[in-house]
mmCIF file of the N, C-alpha and C atoms, coordinates in Angstrom:
data_MODEL
# 
_entry.id   MODEL 
# 
loop_
_atom_site.group_PDB 
_atom_site.id 
_atom_site.type_symbol 
_atom_site.label_atom_id 
_atom_site.label_alt_id 
_atom_site.label_comp_id 
_atom_site.label_asym_id 
_atom_site.label_entity_id 
_atom_site.label_seq_id 
_atom_site.pdbx_PDB_ins_code 
_atom_site.Cartn_x 
_atom_site.Cartn_y 
_atom_site.Cartn_z 
_atom_site.occupancy 
_atom_site.B_iso_or_equiv 
_atom_site.pdbx_formal_charge 
_atom_site.auth_seq_id 
_atom_site.auth_comp_id 
_atom_site.auth_asym_id 
_atom_site.auth_atom_id 
_atom_site.pdbx_PDB_model_num 
ATOM 1   N N  . MET A 1 1  ? 142.481 96.954  -62.052 1.00 0.00 ? 1  MET A N  1 
ATOM 2   C CA . MET A 1 1  ? 142.764 98.135  -61.279 1.00 0.00 ? 1  MET A CA 1 
ATOM 3   C C  . MET A 1 1  ? 141.607 98.334  -60.303 1.00 0.00 ? 1  MET A C  1 
ATOM 4   N N  . ASN A 1 2  ? 141.959 98.605  -59.072 1.00 0.00 ? 2  ASN A N  1 
ATOM 5   C CA . ASN A 1 2  ? 140.917 98.866  -58.086 1.00 0.00 ? 2  ASN A CA 1 
ATOM 6   C C  . ASN A 1 2  ? 140.946 100.343 -57.676 1.00 0.00 ? 2  ASN A C  1 
ATOM 7   N N  . LYS A 1 3  ? 139.944 100.759 -56.973 1.00 0.00 ? 3  LYS A N  1 
ATOM 8   C CA . LYS A 1 3  ? 139.814 102.172 -56.597 1.00 0.00 ? 3  LYS A CA 1 
ATOM 9   C C  . LYS A 1 3  ? 140.923 102.641 -55.666 1.00 0.00 ? 3  LYS A C  1 
ATOM 10  N N  . GLY A 1 4  ? 141.524 101.713 -54.934 1.00 0.00 ? 4  GLY A N  1 
ATOM 11  C CA . GLY A 1 4  ? 142.617 102.057 -54.040 1.00 0.00 ? 4  GLY A CA 1 
ATOM 12  C C  . GLY A 1 4  ? 143.869 102.515 -54.774 1.00 0.00 ? 4  GLY A C  1 
ATOM 13  N N  . GLU A 1 5  ? 143.984 102.161 -56.046 1.00 0.00 ? 5  GLU A N  1 
ATOM 14  C CA . GLU A 1 5  ? 145.125 102.591 -56.845 1.00 0.00 ? 5  GLU A CA 1 
ATOM 15  C C  . GLU A 1 5  ? 144.931 104.001 -57.399 1.00 0.00 ? 5  GLU A C  1 
ATOM 16  N N  . ILE A 1 6  ? 143.699 104.472 -57.432 1.00 0.00 ? 6  ILE A N  1 
ATOM 17  C CA . ILE A 1 6  ? 143.391 105.774 -58.025 1.00 0.00 ? 6  ILE A CA 1 
ATOM 18  C C  . ILE A 1 6  ? 143.084 106.828 -56.968 1.00 0.00 ? 6  ILE A C  1 
ATOM 19  N N  . PHE A 1 7  ? 142.422 106.416 -55.869 1.00 0.00 ? 7  PHE A N  1 
ATOM 20  C CA . PHE A 1 7  ? 141.998 107.349 -54.835 1.00 0.00 ? 7  PHE A CA 1 
ATOM 21  C C  . PHE A 1 7  ? 142.630 106.996 -53.497 1.00 0.00 ? 7  PHE A C  1 
ATOM 22  N N  . GLU A 1 8  ? 142.744 107.988 -52.610 1.00 0.00 ? 8  GLU A N  1 
ATOM 23  C CA . GLU A 1 8  ? 143.162 107.765 -51.235 1.00 0.00 ? 8  GLU A CA 1 
ATOM 24  C C  . GLU A 1 8  ? 142.342 108.678 -50.332 1.00 0.00 ? 8  GLU A C  1 
ATOM 25  N N  . VAL A 1 9  ? 142.174 108.268 -49.102 1.00 0.00 ? 9  VAL A N  1 
ATOM 26  C CA . VAL A 1 9  ? 141.433 109.065 -48.129 1.00 0.00 ? 9  VAL A CA 1 
ATOM 27  C C  . VAL A 1 9  ? 142.447 109.763 -47.233 1.00 0.00 ? 9  VAL A C  1 
ATOM 28  N N  . GLU A 1 10 ? 142.334 111.082 -47.168 1.00 0.00 ? 10 GLU A N  1 
ATOM 29  C CA . GLU A 1 10 ? 143.253 111.878 -46.355 1.00 0.00 ? 10 GLU A CA 1 
ATOM 30  C C  . GLU A 1 10 ? 142.436 112.899 -45.567 1.00 0.00 ? 10 GLU A C  1 
ATOM 31  N N  . ASP A 1 11 ? 142.517 112.844 -44.274 1.00 0.00 ? 11 ASP A N  1 
ATOM 32  C CA . ASP A 1 11 ? 141.766 113.746 -43.388 1.00 0.00 ? 11 ASP A CA 1 
ATOM 33  C C  . ASP A 1 11 ? 140.266 113.696 -43.667 1.00 0.00 ? 11 ASP A C  1 
ATOM 34  N N  . GLY A 1 12 ? 139.754 112.506 -43.967 1.00 0.00 ? 12 GLY A N  1 
ATOM 35  C CA . GLY A 1 12 ? 138.329 112.338 -44.210 1.00 0.00 ? 12 GLY A CA 1 
ATOM 36  C C  . GLY A 1 12 ? 137.861 112.792 -45.580 1.00 0.00 ? 12 GLY A C  1 
ATOM 37  N N  . GLU A 1 13 ? 138.780 113.166 -46.466 1.00 0.00 ? 13 GLU A N  1 
ATOM 38  C CA . GLU A 1 13 ? 138.431 113.589 -47.822 1.00 0.00 ? 13 GLU A CA 1 
ATOM 39  C C  . GLU A 1 13 ? 139.066 112.650 -48.835 1.00 0.00 ? 13 GLU A C  1 
ATOM 40  N N  . ILE A 1 14 ? 138.385 112.466 -49.948 1.00 0.00 ? 14 ILE A N  1 
ATOM 41  C CA . ILE A 1 14 ? 138.908 111.607 -51.004 1.00 0.00 ? 14 ILE A CA 1 
ATOM 42  C C  . ILE A 1 14 ? 139.811 112.439 -51.906 1.00 0.00 ? 14 ILE A C  1 
ATOM 43  N N  . LYS A 1 15 ? 141.028 111.950 -52.130 1.00 0.00 ? 15 LYS A N  1 
ATOM 44  C CA . LYS A 1 15 ? 142.008 112.633 -52.982 1.00 0.00 ? 15 LYS A CA 1 
ATOM 45  C C  . LYS A 1 15 ? 142.348 111.725 -54.157 1.00 0.00 ? 15 LYS A C  1 
ATOM 46  N N  . ARG A 1 16 ? 142.579 112.314 -55.314 1.00 0.00 ? 16 ARG A N  1 
ATOM 47  C CA . ARG A 1 16 ? 143.000 111.547 -56.484 1.00 0.00 ? 16 ARG A CA 1 
ATOM 48  C C  . ARG A 1 16 ? 144.512 111.377 -56.455 1.00 0.00 ? 16 ARG A C  1 
ATOM 49  N N  . LYS A 1 17 ? 144.989 110.189 -56.790 1.00 0.00 ? 17 LYS A N  1 
ATOM 50  C CA . LYS A 1 17 ? 146.421 109.937 -56.866 1.00 0.00 ? 17 LYS A CA 1 
ATOM 51  C C  . LYS A 1 17 ? 146.962 110.255 -58.259 1.00 0.00 ? 17 LYS A C  1 
ATOM 52  N N  . ARG A 1 18 ? 146.110 110.160 -59.269 1.00 0.00 ? 18 ARG A N  1 
ATOM 53  C CA . ARG A 1 18 ? 146.539 110.360 -60.648 1.00 0.00 ? 18 ARG A CA 1 
ATOM 54  C C  . ARG A 1 18 ? 145.938 111.627 -61.225 1.00 0.00 ? 18 ARG A C  1 
ATOM 55  N N  . ARG A 1 19 ? 146.602 112.143 -62.250 1.00 0.00 ? 19 ARG A N  1 
ATOM 56  C CA . ARG A 1 19 ? 146.135 113.368 -62.898 1.00 0.00 ? 19 ARG A CA 1 
ATOM 57  C C  . ARG A 1 19 ? 145.011 113.060 -63.882 1.00 0.00 ? 19 ARG A C  1 
ATOM 58  N N  . ASN A 1 20 ? 144.151 114.041 -64.116 1.00 0.00 ? 20 ASN A N  1 
ATOM 59  C CA . ASN A 1 20 ? 143.117 113.931 -65.129 1.00 0.00 ? 20 ASN A CA 1 
ATOM 60  C C  . ASN A 1 20 ? 143.693 114.294 -66.486 1.00 0.00 ? 20 ASN A C  1 
ATOM 61  N N  . CYS A 1 21 ? 143.109 113.758 -67.537 1.00 0.00 ? 21 CYS A N  1 
ATOM 62  C CA . CYS A 1 21 ? 143.520 114.094 -68.896 1.00 0.00 ? 21 CYS A CA 1 
ATOM 63  C C  . CYS A 1 21 ? 143.091 115.530 -69.197 1.00 0.00 ? 21 CYS A C  1 
ATOM 64  N N  . PRO A 1 22 ? 144.009 116.379 -69.699 1.00 0.00 ? 22 PRO A N  1 
ATOM 65  C CA . PRO A 1 22 ? 143.632 117.762 -69.989 1.00 0.00 ? 22 PRO A CA 1 
ATOM 66  C C  . PRO A 1 22 ? 142.674 117.884 -71.173 1.00 0.00 ? 22 PRO A C  1 
ATOM 67  N N  . LYS A 1 23 ? 142.650 116.908 -72.072 1.00 0.00 ? 23 LYS A N  1 
ATOM 68  C CA . LYS A 1 23 ? 141.735 116.949 -73.222 1.00 0.00 ? 23 LYS A CA 1 
ATOM 69  C C  . LYS A 1 23 ? 140.363 116.385 -72.875 1.00 0.00 ? 23 LYS A C  1 
ATOM 70  N N  . CYS A 1 24 ? 140.332 115.253 -72.176 1.00 0.00 ? 24 CYS A N  1 
ATOM 71  C CA . CYS A 1 24 ? 139.071 114.580 -71.863 1.00 0.00 ? 24 CYS A CA 1 
ATOM 72  C C  . CYS A 1 24 ? 138.371 115.163 -70.649 1.00 0.00 ? 24 CYS A C  1 
ATOM 73  N N  . GLY A 1 25 ? 139.124 115.709 -69.698 1.00 0.00 ? 25 GLY A N  1 
ATOM 74  C CA . GLY A 1 25 ? 138.531 116.346 -68.529 1.00 0.00 ? 25 GLY A CA 1 
ATOM 75  C C  . GLY A 1 25 ? 138.397 115.423 -67.333 1.00 0.00 ? 25 GLY A C  1 
ATOM 76  N N  . GLU A 1 26 ? 137.553 115.838 -66.408 1.00 0.00 ? 26 GLU A N  1 
ATOM 77  C CA . GLU A 1 26 ? 137.361 115.134 -65.141 1.00 0.00 ? 26 GLU A CA 1 
ATOM 78  C C  . GLU A 1 26 ? 136.899 113.697 -65.362 1.00 0.00 ? 26 GLU A C  1 
ATOM 79  N N  . GLY A 1 27 ? 137.459 112.793 -64.571 1.00 0.00 ? 27 GLY A N  1 
ATOM 80  C CA . GLY A 1 27 ? 137.025 111.403 -64.602 1.00 0.00 ? 27 GLY A CA 1 
ATOM 81  C C  . GLY A 1 27 ? 137.821 110.507 -65.521 1.00 0.00 ? 27 GLY A C  1 
ATOM 82  N N  . VAL A 1 28 ? 138.665 111.077 -66.371 1.00 0.00 ? 28 VAL A N  1 
ATOM 83  C CA . VAL A 1 28 ? 139.521 110.279 -67.250 1.00 0.00 ? 28 VAL A CA 1 
ATOM 84  C C  . VAL A 1 28 ? 140.955 110.510 -66.784 1.00 0.00 ? 28 VAL A C  1 
ATOM 85  N N  . PHE A 1 29 ? 141.574 109.460 -66.277 1.00 0.00 ? 29 PHE A N  1 
ATOM 86  C CA . PHE A 1 29 ? 142.888 109.584 -65.665 1.00 0.00 ? 29 PHE A CA 1 
ATOM 87  C C  . PHE A 1 29 ? 144.002 109.229 -66.643 1.00 0.00 ? 29 PHE A C  1 
ATOM 88  N N  . LEU A 1 30 ? 145.181 109.801 -66.395 1.00 0.00 ? 30 LEU A N  1 
ATOM 89  C CA . LEU A 1 30 ? 146.361 109.486 -67.187 1.00 0.00 ? 30 LEU A CA 1 
ATOM 90  C C  . LEU A 1 30 ? 147.052 108.273 -66.578 1.00 0.00 ? 30 LEU A C  1 
ATOM 91  N N  . ALA A 1 31 ? 147.378 107.304 -67.428 1.00 0.00 ? 31 ALA A N  1 
ATOM 92  C CA . ALA A 1 31 ? 148.102 106.117 -66.979 1.00 0.00 ? 31 ALA A CA 1 
ATOM 93  C C  . ALA A 1 31 ? 149.568 106.472 -66.804 1.00 0.00 ? 31 ALA A C  1 
ATOM 94  N N  . GLU A 1 32 ? 150.172 105.964 -65.747 1.00 0.00 ? 32 GLU A N  1 
ATOM 95  C CA . GLU A 1 32 ? 151.565 106.264 -65.465 1.00 0.00 ? 32 GLU A CA 1 
ATOM 96  C C  . GLU A 1 32 ? 152.443 105.133 -65.977 1.00 0.00 ? 32 GLU A C  1 
ATOM 97  N N  . HIS A 1 33 ? 153.343 105.463 -66.902 1.00 0.00 ? 33 HIS A N  1 
ATOM 98  C CA . HIS A 1 33 ? 154.297 104.515 -67.447 1.00 0.00 ? 33 HIS A CA 1 
ATOM 99  C C  . HIS A 1 33 ? 155.689 104.917 -66.983 1.00 0.00 ? 33 HIS A C  1 
ATOM 100 N N  . GLU A 1 34 ? 156.691 104.157 -67.368 1.00 0.00 ? 34 GLU A N  1 
ATOM 101 C CA . GLU A 1 34 ? 158.052 104.399 -66.904 1.00 0.00 ? 34 GLU A CA 1 
ATOM 102 C C  . GLU A 1 34 ? 158.572 105.780 -67.308 1.00 0.00 ? 34 GLU A C  1 
ATOM 103 N N  . ASN A 1 35 ? 158.328 106.196 -68.551 1.00 0.00 ? 35 ASN A N  1 
ATOM 104 C CA . ASN A 1 35 ? 158.879 107.460 -69.036 1.00 0.00 ? 35 ASN A CA 1 
ATOM 105 C C  . ASN A 1 35 ? 157.820 108.425 -69.566 1.00 0.00 ? 35 ASN A C  1 
ATOM 106 N N  . ARG A 1 36 ? 156.551 108.148 -69.310 1.00 0.00 ? 36 ARG A N  1 
ATOM 107 C CA . ARG A 1 36 ? 155.489 108.995 -69.841 1.00 0.00 ? 36 ARG A CA 1 
ATOM 108 C C  . ARG A 1 36 ? 154.195 108.784 -69.065 1.00 0.00 ? 36 ARG A C  1 
ATOM 109 N N  . VAL A 1 37 ? 153.258 109.695 -69.258 1.00 0.00 ? 37 VAL A N  1 
ATOM 110 C CA . VAL A 1 37 ? 151.876 109.509 -68.814 1.00 0.00 ? 37 VAL A CA 1 
ATOM 111 C C  . VAL A 1 37 ? 151.011 109.609 -70.058 1.00 0.00 ? 37 VAL A C  1 
ATOM 112 N N  . SER A 1 38 ? 149.970 108.790 -70.136 1.00 0.00 ? 38 SER A N  1 
ATOM 113 C CA . SER A 1 38 ? 149.152 108.787 -71.342 1.00 0.00 ? 38 SER A CA 1 
ATOM 114 C C  . SER A 1 38 ? 147.694 108.508 -71.023 1.00 0.00 ? 38 SER A C  1 
ATOM 115 N N  . CYS A 1 39 ? 146.836 108.987 -71.920 1.00 0.00 ? 39 CYS A N  1 
ATOM 116 C CA . CYS A 1 39 ? 145.396 108.782 -71.812 1.00 0.00 ? 39 CYS A CA 1 
ATOM 117 C C  . CYS A 1 39 ? 145.002 107.641 -72.736 1.00 0.00 ? 39 CYS A C  1 
ATOM 118 N N  . GLY A 1 40 ? 144.310 106.660 -72.216 1.00 0.00 ? 40 GLY A N  1 
ATOM 119 C CA . GLY A 1 40 ? 143.860 105.533 -73.013 1.00 0.00 ? 40 GLY A CA 1 
ATOM 120 C C  . GLY A 1 40 ? 142.652 105.849 -73.856 1.00 0.00 ? 40 GLY A C  1 
ATOM 121 N N  . LYS A 1 41 ? 141.967 106.936 -73.555 1.00 0.00 ? 41 LYS A N  1 
ATOM 122 C CA . LYS A 1 41 ? 140.762 107.289 -74.293 1.00 0.00 ? 41 LYS A CA 1 
ATOM 123 C C  . LYS A 1 41 ? 141.079 108.082 -75.562 1.00 0.00 ? 41 LYS A C  1 
ATOM 124 N N  . CYS A 1 42 ? 141.894 109.145 -75.432 1.00 0.00 ? 42 CYS A N  1 
ATOM 125 C CA . CYS A 1 42 ? 142.153 110.014 -76.595 1.00 0.00 ? 42 CYS A CA 1 
ATOM 126 C C  . CYS A 1 42 ? 143.580 109.905 -77.131 1.00 0.00 ? 42 CYS A C  1 
ATOM 127 N N  . GLY A 1 43 ? 144.479 109.255 -76.367 1.00 0.00 ? 43 GLY A N  1 
ATOM 128 C CA . GLY A 1 43 ? 145.849 109.084 -76.825 1.00 0.00 ? 43 GLY A CA 1 
ATOM 129 C C  . GLY A 1 43 ? 146.803 110.192 -76.416 1.00 0.00 ? 43 GLY A C  1 
ATOM 130 N N  . TYR A 1 44 ? 146.335 111.160 -75.631 1.00 0.00 ? 44 TYR A N  1 
ATOM 131 C CA . TYR A 1 44 ? 147.200 112.247 -75.155 1.00 0.00 ? 44 TYR A CA 1 
ATOM 132 C C  . TYR A 1 44 ? 148.385 111.654 -74.391 1.00 0.00 ? 44 TYR A C  1 
ATOM 133 N N  . THR A 1 45 ? 149.605 112.146 -74.675 1.00 0.00 ? 45 THR A N  1 
ATOM 134 C CA . THR A 1 45 ? 150.815 111.634 -74.033 1.00 0.00 ? 45 THR A CA 1 
ATOM 135 C C  . THR A 1 45 ? 151.734 112.772 -73.642 1.00 0.00 ? 45 THR A C  1 
ATOM 136 N N  . GLU A 1 46 ? 152.312 112.670 -72.455 1.00 0.00 ? 46 GLU A N  1 
ATOM 137 C CA . GLU A 1 46 ? 153.355 113.594 -72.000 1.00 0.00 ? 46 GLU A CA 1 
ATOM 138 C C  . GLU A 1 46 ? 154.570 112.751 -71.653 1.00 0.00 ? 46 GLU A C  1 
ATOM 139 N N  . PHE A 1 47 ? 155.710 113.072 -72.253 1.00 0.00 ? 47 PHE A N  1 
ATOM 140 C CA . PHE A 1 47 ? 156.942 112.366 -71.934 1.00 0.00 ? 47 PHE A CA 1 
ATOM 141 C C  . PHE A 1 47 ? 157.639 113.061 -70.783 1.00 0.00 ? 47 PHE A C  1 
ATOM 142 N N  . GLN A 1 48 ? 158.199 112.264 -69.880 1.00 0.00 ? 48 GLN A N  1 
ATOM 143 C CA . GLN A 1 48 ? 158.892 112.804 -68.713 1.00 0.00 ? 48 GLN A CA 1 
ATOM 144 C C  . GLN A 1 48 ? 160.396 112.709 -68.944 1.00 0.00 ? 48 GLN A C  1 
ATOM 145 N N  . GLU A 1 49 ? 161.114 113.658 -68.399 1.00 0.00 ? 49 GLU A N  1 
ATOM 146 C CA . GLU A 1 49 ? 162.570 113.665 -68.574 1.00 0.00 ? 49 GLU A CA 1 
ATOM 147 C C  . GLU A 1 49 ? 163.257 112.783 -67.580 1.00 0.00 ? 49 GLU A C  1 
# 
């Protein structure tokens, strides 16, 4: 995974493409799967409808 998959530059500012884990906090991103998002560090998972 490279930084281009996680961040994008918009109007001269860096924006995150992925959400942060609500348990782990800033800097730990949720992995996007077909039907869920999950944290690889703590195991937090949200299923999508």
